[in-house]
N, C-alpha and C positions, 0 to 999 in steps of 0.2 A: 174173272168175269168172262162171260161168253161174248163172242163177236158174231155178227150176222153172217149167214151163208146164203147167198154170195156176199163177198166183202164189198163189192162195188156194183153199181147198176147204171144203165143208160136207158133213158126213155124220152121220146120226143116231147112228151107232156111235162117233163121235169127238166128245167134248165135247158130247154131246147136240145136235148140229147147229149148234153155234156156228161161225162163219166163222173158220178158222184159217189160218196160214201153211202152204202146201202142204208135206207131208212132216213136219209137226210137230204138236204138240198145243197150240201157242201161239196163243191168240185174237188176231186183228188188233185187237180192241177194247182189248186190253192195251197195245199200242203207242200207240193214241190216248189212253188214260187217262194214260200216262206223259207224253205231250206236254202234255196239258191241265193236268197237275199241275206243269208246269215242269221236269220231268226231261229229260235229254238223250237223244239216240239212243244215245250211247255207254253210258249207264247201263242202258237197256233191253237192249242187246246183251250187256252183262256179265251181266245177270240171266237172260237167255234165250239161251244160247249155241247152241241149235239153229237159231236164225234168223241168217243172215249179214247183214252190212251191205248187200250188194248186193240181197238179197232184200227187206229192209225198205225200202230206197230205191225199189225198183221198185214196191212196194205203195203207197208214198206218192206216187210219180209218177203212178201209175194213178188214185189218188183225186183228185189235183190235176186231171188231164185230164178226169175225169168231172165234177168240180165246175165247171170252166170251160165244158165243153160243154153244161151245163144252165143256164147263166146267161141270164137274160132281158135282151134289149136294150130300152132305154127311149128309143128315138128315133133 
């Protein structure tokens, strides 16, 4: 399944500028909150059916890549 490009968007007219999954009104922060609270990706996807599994995984993969690209080397 294809995912939108870009993966996420921000627009003052949609959710007051909150970063959302592109093509939806679902904040990316909501997925992060689910994970932080110990919920599963499956649970998130059931509660927000406008976000596909591939889309959510692509957002998480991008976040992971950004995280590792900004890691400081200590020697």
